[in-house]
N, C-alpha and C positions, 0 to 999 in steps of 0.2 A: 641301635641307637643308644641302649643302656651301656653297652661296652664302650662306645665313643665317649659317653659322659664320664664313665669311670676313668678312662684313659686321660681325658681332659683334666679331671680333677687331680689326677696324679701329676700331670704336668704342672698345674698351678702349684701343687705342693713342692715339686722340685724347684720351680722358680723362687717360691717363697723361702726355701731353705738354701738357696744358692748364695751368691755374693751378698754380703751385708750391705744394705743401703747406706749412703753417705750420711744421712741424717734420719734419726728416728722421729718422724713427724708426729706420731701418737704421743711420745714422751714430751715433745715440745709443745703439745697442746694445740696443734695446728688443725684447723677445720678443712682447709684446702689441701687436697692430696691428689696426686696423679693417679689415673686409672690404669688398669692393665692395657686398655686400648692406647692411651697416651704413651705408655712405656714402649709398646711394640712399634708404634708409629715413629717415635723419636729414634729408636734403634735402627729402623729401616731407612729413615731419612739420612742418618749418619752414614750408613753403608752406601747409599746413592751418592752422597757428596764425596766419599772417599774413592769410589770405584767407577762411577758413571758420569759424573759432572765434567765439564770442560777443564776445570782447574785440578780435580782429583786431589783434594786437600786431605792430608792425614789428620786424624784427631790427636792433637798433641798439646803441649803446654802453651805454645804460641797462640793457637786458635782459642784455647780455653780462656786466656787472658782477655782476648777481644770479646768473647761471648760475655764474660763477667762484666766488663766495662759497658757493653751494650745494654745489658739488662739493668744495671744500676741507673744508667742515663735514661732508659725508656720509662721506668717506673716513677722516678723523682728527678726530672730534668732540671727543675728550678731550685733543688736543694732546700725544700720548704718543710719536709716532714720527717726525714730521718736524721739520726745523730751520727757523729763521728764514731761513736762507740759501736753503733750498728755496722757501719762500713768496716771497722776494724775487725769485728766478729766474723764478717763474711769472708775476710781475706783467706781463711783456711780452705775455701772452695775455689779460689781463683785459678789454680793451675790444673784443676781436674774436671772442669765442667764438660768439655767436649768428649773426654774419655768416658765420663759417666753416661753421656747420652748414648755413646756407642754400646754401652752395656744395658741401656734402657733404664738407667737410674736418674730420675728427675727430682730427687728429694731436695738436693741443695738449692736448686733454682726455685722450687716451690716454697722452700723455707724463706728465701730472700723475698719473694713476692708477697708471702703471707705477712711477713714482718712489716712490709710497706703498708699493707691494708690496715693492719693494726695501728700503726703510727698515724695514718690518715684519719681513721676514725677517732683516735684520741684527740688529734688536733682540731677536728671539726666540732667535737663535743665541747672542747674548751672554748672554741669560738662562740658556740651557742651561749655558754655561761657568760662570756664577755659582753654580750649584747646588753645585759642589764647593768653593766659597770658605767661609771661616769667617765666621759671622754672630753678632754680639754682640747678644743679646736684652735686655741690661741697659742698653744705651745709649739715651738720650732723643732720638729723632728720629721724624718722622712721614711718612706716605705718603699722597698724594692721587691717587687713581686717575682722576679726572675733572677735567681742568684747563681746561675750556672758557673760563673767564673769565681764565685766566692768559695770560702772554705765551708765545710759542713758545720753545723751547730755542735758545740761541745758539751752543752748543758741543756737540761730540760727547760730551764728558765729562759734560755735564749730562744728556744723553739716557741715557747709560750708567748714571749714578747713579740715574735714575728706574727703570731696569730692575733694578738691584741691589736697590732698595727693594721693587719688586714681588715679586722672588724671596723676599726676607726676609719680606714680608707673607704670601705664599703658604705658606711653611714654618711660620711662626708660627700661621697660621690652621689648618693641619692639626695642629699640635702641640696647640693649645687644644681642638680638636674631639675629641680622644681622651679616653677615660675616665680619671679620676684614679687609678683602681684598676689601670689597665693601663700598664706601662712604655712610654714613647713610643719608638717605633722610628724613629729619624731616617733611617736608610738607606732604609726602606720609604717614608717621606714623600718622600724625594728621588726615589725611582723613580716614585712617583705623579706628581710634577711633571714628571719627565723624559718620561714617557709623554704627559702633558697637552700640554706644549710641542711635543713631536714631532708630535703629532696636529694642532696648530694650524699648524705649519710645513707638514705634508703637505697640509692642506686648502688653504692659501694657494697652494702650488706648483701646485695643480690649477686655480687661477684661469685662465680662458680669455678670449678676446676678447669672447665673449657676455656674461660677467660685467661686464667693463669697460663694454661698450656699454649694458647695462641701467642701471648706475649713472649714467653720463654722461647718458642720456636722461631719467632721473628728475630729475637736477639741472636739466636744460633745461626740462622741462615744469612743474616746480615753480615756476620763475621766472615763468611765465605766470599760472597760478592753482593753488590747492592741490588741485584735483580733476580736472585734465586729466592723464592718465597715458598713457605708452606701455608696453605689456607685450610682452615677447619671447614666442615660441611657448609655452614652458613655463608662464610666468605667465599668459598668455592663457587657456590651458586651465584652470588653477587657478581663475581669476577666474570663468570661465563655469560651472564646476562649483559654485562657491560660490553663484552667483546662482540656479542651479537646485536646489540642495540635493541634487544627485545626482552620482555619478561613475561612470565605466565602468572596470572593472578586476577585480582578484582580491579586493579587499575587505580589504586589510591596510595598517596604518600602518608605514612603514619608516623606519629610521634607520641612519646609518653608524657602526659600532663596530669599531675595529681593522682598518680597511680593508675590512670586509665589510658588505654590506647585511643588516641584522638586522630581523626581525619584532618590533615592539614592541606592536602591538595588532591584533586580528582583529575586523573590524566585523561585528556580528550580521546574519545574513541574506545575507551575501556568499558568493561561491564558496569562499573559504578556510574560512569558518565551516561551510558545509554539507559540505565534503569531509572535515573533521575530521582531515586529515593534517598540516597545519602547526600549529606550536606557538609560543608566545611564546619569543623569543630563538633560534629557528631562524635559520640564515644562508643567504642565497641567493648561490651562487658562480657560477652560469651561467644563461643564459636562451636559450630557443629559441622561435621563432615557428612554431607548428603542428608540422610535421614537418621544419622546417629545421634547420640546424646550430646547435649550442650556441655562444654567445659567453661567454667568461670575463669576469665583471664585478668581480672582486676588485680593489680599488684604484681603481675608477671613482669619479667624483663621484656623489653621491646623485641629483641631478636626471637625469643621463645614464642611470643604472641604472633609475630609475623610468620614464623614457620608454620603455624596452624592456619593462618588466613591465606597464605599463598598456596599454590598447587598446580597440578597439571591441567593443561587446556582441556575443556569439556567436562571437568568434574565440578560438582555442586558444593557450595559452602553456604551455610546459614549463619547469620550474625544477629546477636541481640544488641539493639542500638538504643542508647540514651541520646535523644535529640539535643543539639546544642542549646544550652541555656536551661535545660530541664534539671531538676534536682536529682541527687543520687538516689533518692527514694522513689522516684517516678517509675512507672511500669514501662519496661523496655519493649520496643516493637521488634518484630522479627523480619529481617530482609534476606531473601534468597537470591543468590547470584550464581551464575555459571561462569567459571573462570575461562579466560581467553588469553591468547598471545597478544601482547600489546607492544607496538613499535614506539620506541622512545625517540619521537621526532625531533625534540630539542637538541639531541646529540648526533643527529644525522647531517649529511652535507646539505648546505643551503646556498642560494645564489641571490645576487642582487646586481643591479646595473647602475653605474655612476656615469652621468653625462658631464663631461668636463670641457670647458672651452680652452683650446690650445693656444699657444702663442701666435698662431697664424689666424686666429679668429674663428677657426672651425670648431664645431662641436664633435667630440669623440666620445663613443660609448665604450666603457670598459666593464666587461663582465667579471664579477668577482665570485668565486666559489669558496665559501668558508668550510673547512673540514676539521672538525674537533678531534677526530681519531680515525684509525683504520679499522673498520669493523666488518664482521661477517658472521652470519648465523651458521656455525659449524654443524650444530645439531640438525638443522633443517637440510643442510647439504648431505649429511649422513643418511637422512631418511629418504633422500631422493626428491625432495620438494623443489620443483622447478622455479618457484617464486620466492626462493630464499633471498634474504636481504643482505646486501653487501655494498661496500664503499663504491667499488668500480661500477656497479649497475646504477647506483644513484647518480654518480657523477656523469656517467654517459648520458642519462636522461637530461640532466641540467645543461650539459654542453649543447644537446640538440635544441633546447629551448633558447639558449643564448644565440645560437647560429640563426635561428628563426627570427630573432629580434635584431639581427644585424650588428652585433657588437664588433668593435675594431680590434680588440685584444682581450685576453683572458688572464686574470690573476688568480693563482691558487693560494689562499691564505692558510698556511700551516702553523701559525703562531700558537704556542701552547699546546700543540698536538703532540701528545706523549707517545704516539706510535700505535701499535696494535698488531694486526695480522701481517706477517711477512708476505704471504701470498697476495694480499690485496695491494701491498706496495708495489709488487711486480706487475700485477694486472693493471693497476692504475697508470703506471709508467707507460704501459702498452697503448694507452689511449692517445699518447703524444709522440710516440715513435713507431716506425714501421718495422717491427721485428728486431731482435737482437738481444744480447745479454743485458741484464739490469743490475745484478748483484752477485757476488761470490760468497759462498758460505763454507767455512772450514770447520770440520767436526772434531770430536775428541781424538780421532785417530790421524788427524792432520790431512784427511782427504778433503779436497776442494770441489764443491758442487757449484756449477754456474747456473743460476736461475735466469731463464730467458723469457721474453715476450714472443710467443709463437704465432700470435694473430696478426695477419696482414692488415694494413690500413691504419689510418688515424682518425680519431673522433674529433680532433681539433688540429688544424694545420697552420692557423694563424699566429700572430705574435703572442708570446706566452711568457709570464713571469711567475715566480714562486716567492712568497714571503715567509721567512723563518725568523725565529728568535731563540733565546737561550733555552727555552723550554720546548722546543721542537726536538723530538727525540726518536731514535730507533727507526721505525717504518718511515717517518717523515724525512729522516736523514738519507735513507736508501732512495727515496723518490727524488729529493732535491739533489743529491749527489749524482744520480743518473742523468737528470735533466741538465746539470751543469757539465758533466763529462761529455755528453753528446753535443753540447752547444745548442740544445733545443730551446732554451729560453734563458732569461736573466734571473739570477737568484738575488733577492733583496732582503735587507733586515740586519740581523746580528748573528754571530757565530752560534751554531746550534749546540745542543746539550752534550753530545759526544758519547752516546750509548751505542757501541758497536758489537753488542753481544746478542745471541739468539737464545731464546728460552722455549722449552717444550712444556706444555701444560699436560701433566700426566695424573690420571686418577690413581690414588694410592692403593685402591683395591687390586691393582695389577701386581703389587709387590707383597701383599699380605696373604700368606699361605693359608691352606685349609686348617693346619694345625694351630696356627695363630688365631684364626677365627674361632676355633673351638675354645681356645684359652680365654678369649674375650667374652664369649658367650657364657662360659662356666663362671667367670668372675662376676657376671651380672652388672658390668660397668659400661655397657655400650650406651651411646648417647641417645636418650629418648626424644630429644628436641631437634633431631636432624630434620631440616626442612624437607617437604615433599619433593622428590626428584633430585635432591642433592647427593653428591658422592658420599657414601657411608663413612669413609675414612678420610675425607677431605682430598686435596690434590696438592701436588708440588709443581711449581713452575721452576724447572731446572735448566740452568745455563748449559747448553749442549754445543755451542759453537760461537764463532765470531763471523761477522759479515764484513766484506770489503768491497769497496767501489770497483767498478769495472776497470779503473786505471790501476788497481792493485793496492791502493791506500786504505787503511782502516779509518773509520770515523771515531774509533774509540779514543777517548780523551780529547782529541782535537776537534771533532765535530765537522760540520760543513762551513766553510768560510764563504760569505756572500760575495758576489761580483760587485755589488754596491752596498757598502756597509753603513748602517745607521748607528749612532751612539746608543749605548744601553747602560742602565744602572747595575745590571747583573754581571758581575765579574766572574772570571773562570776560577779564582781562588775560593769563592764562596758558594757558587752555584754550578750545577752540572757535574758530569762524570769526573772531571779532574779534581773535584773537591771531595770525592769518596775515597776513603783510605783503602778499602778492599777491592777497588776497581782493577780490572785487568789493564795491562800497559798497551800503548800504541805500537803497531808494527805494520809491515807491508809485505805483500806477496806479488806474484807476477800479474802483469796487466792481461786482460782478456783481448781477444781479437775483435775489435769493434770499429765501426766506421763513423766518424764524427759527422753530424748533420751540418754543422757550421762552426767556424772559428770566430768566436765573439770577442776576442781579446781587444781588438781595436775599437769596436763599438762600445764595449764596456768602459774602456778608458775615456771615450768621449762622453758617455752617459755620466760618468763620475764628475767630469769637468763641468757639464751643464748643471748637474745636481748641486755641486758646491757653489756655483755662481748664484743659483737660486736661493740657497740657504743663507747667504750673506744678508739678503733682504727679507728673510722670512721671520716674522714674530713668533710663529708656531715653533720654529726650530730653537729660538731663544728660550721659550718656555720649556721645551724638552730638556735643554742643557741645564736650566735652573732645577728642574725636577731631579735630574741625575745628581746634581751637586747636593741637593737637600737630602736625597736618599742615602747618600754615602757619607754624610756629615757625622752622624752619630753612630759610632761603632758599637756602643753598649746602650742598653735601655737605661735611661736616666732614673734616678730615685725621685719619687713623688713626694712633694711637700704635703704634710698633714696639717699645716697651718691654713685655716680656712681663707684668710685674707690673701695670703700668698698664692694658694692654689687657684683661687678665683681670678686673681690678676694674671697668672700664667695662662689660664685658659682663655681669658678675654684677649690677651695678646695674640694667642694662636688663632682665635676666632677672627679677629680683625685682619690678621695677615692672610688668612685663607680667603676671606671675603675680597680683600684688595686683589689678590692673585686671580680669583675667579672672574672678577669684574674686568680685569685687563684682558682676559681671554674672551669674555662676552663681547667686549668693545671690538676686539679683533674680528670676531665673527659677525658683527653687526647686529647683535641681539640686545634686548633691554637689560639694563644692569640690575644686579641683585640688591634690593633695597632692604633696609632694616625691617624686621617683622615678617618678611616673606620667607617661604620655604626655600631651601637651597636648590637652585636650578641644576638640571642635568647638563653636563658638557658632553655631547655625543660626537665631538670632533676627534677623529682618529688621525693624528698627524702622519704616522707611518704608512697607513693605508692610502691616504690622500696623496702623499708624496710618491708613493709607489705607482699610483695611477698616473701621475704626472711623468714619471720616468718611462712608463709604457708608451705615452704619447711621443716622448723624445725617441724612444726605440723604434716606433712606427716610422717616424720621419727619417731616421738614420738608415733604416733598412731600405726605404725607397730610394 
């Protein structure tokens, strides 16, 4: 062991005496510095991108330019904090960033990040001082909070003037938010903003090297393609929990308030819910693992505190709790909880039945399955747990209940479903077809693998439709594309996102050698706040292939075009894969040998004719078109008036316009109108869903 330590220290010495870092962060007085672990991970990720990813991108000037621009845009997108002189000073690093990553040198990117943090703190401290200044709300001037298309400030005076305007706007906003019948308390508004600004300063001061590293790595991987990502240990754990729709912990949603971790939601079915001891707005001031010593977490960053509270199923955590409303000096009570696996039901597949009267006077029951994402608990599968949670299992059960209730048709709602598990996309398709190919995947060596449904039989044989929109991506597009290619159902909505790439989620520990681990250990810079059960070195979601429909067409860029298209405000130029500069291009390969279930071309043409005729008379369709026009009217965020009279008049105009529009829709729905003084009513009318259900009735009749 002693020999290993000596060898490791020697290696550290060799590394330290090797290539000179791009920036001497000590000399520059920077507090945020990359650790040995960060440097090794960055170097390893660069190697993976060069030699194992689908694009195999060399680390050169071209990529460095993109990384540089990405980093600047990520840290100060509104151009509110840094000066042109800062940007000019950074230009010396523009052409070297990716090459430096390849060497494990992160100093230039950390220098840029640290400069931003310094500028932000300077600006917010100036804002605090401006709270006590005299502000003239009768003066005609404007404030623009997001200056992305503007030039950088050239002087410190310009930056300070921007912060002065921000303070003035915040004060005016609070002033106008108060009731006319209540006298405006200017001192109270100033205290509110003082607390808000101090909280921002406090949170930014807690920024650590892991935060900088995550931002830098995101700027790096985004330069390669929009779906390759490096996640640090905390984000890795969150990503994997999201994919499985489960988490392990106490079952509470936590938020930082006044330096204390505060309970904002208790998840039904979890340990906190069952124990019934914890309440909303209770504050957690200390945490102990099992019978261990308590650690005070007041003032901690939220992610570091959560890392201590979460943990493996079956382990015990003890919490010191200040009850909601109790003073900070009150004696905390101790709550003991055993962590459990918690299913995130709100993100799982759900069903409903709409009963709609058709044009023939008959009532039709349309079963609707809403699927937010394609999830599977990979960890449970690896453990051999027969009761693992997955999309296909959940949807199969929902289809069984819909059949028992005698629905006439089923609609799968995939709007805003960003994808997930490729395996689940294939298996879910198998519920609606009787064996056959579902998707083709081409890997880094141009080998094509055909993913097939191997299971005989269908879970639903009746009329079927799929709703998609611009934010239906990846696995959603695989499913919708296969249903369309087979002629198994009608695809409705708007053209999908256009993500035709496949990512593999890989634990970075697979690529960190024993020697590198010794280096990290000897440096003493391993992350002490790694959450329980999280990957020690994080993980990389690496693009390893492209998928193609069974007809040979890629969905990359183009997406899936519906059989029956609804208008949308989300254009291809601004939203979706086609708007991503680093996205892979569209291409095509050979079609698979598959047997269509039906040719729906003629039926789809007739459905479109009936739909268009119905839309001519539809007030809801008119409202949708008005929404689209309004959405696309303002290309840029307008400057805000800081004249109290003018801003108040502008807001009143918007308020009345909004009320008039909502009342028109309420009248159309046959509901009471929104009257002055009443809270704004909710409009739960979903035009796309309701019209899709009407189309399914047309489909049933045409099929007969």
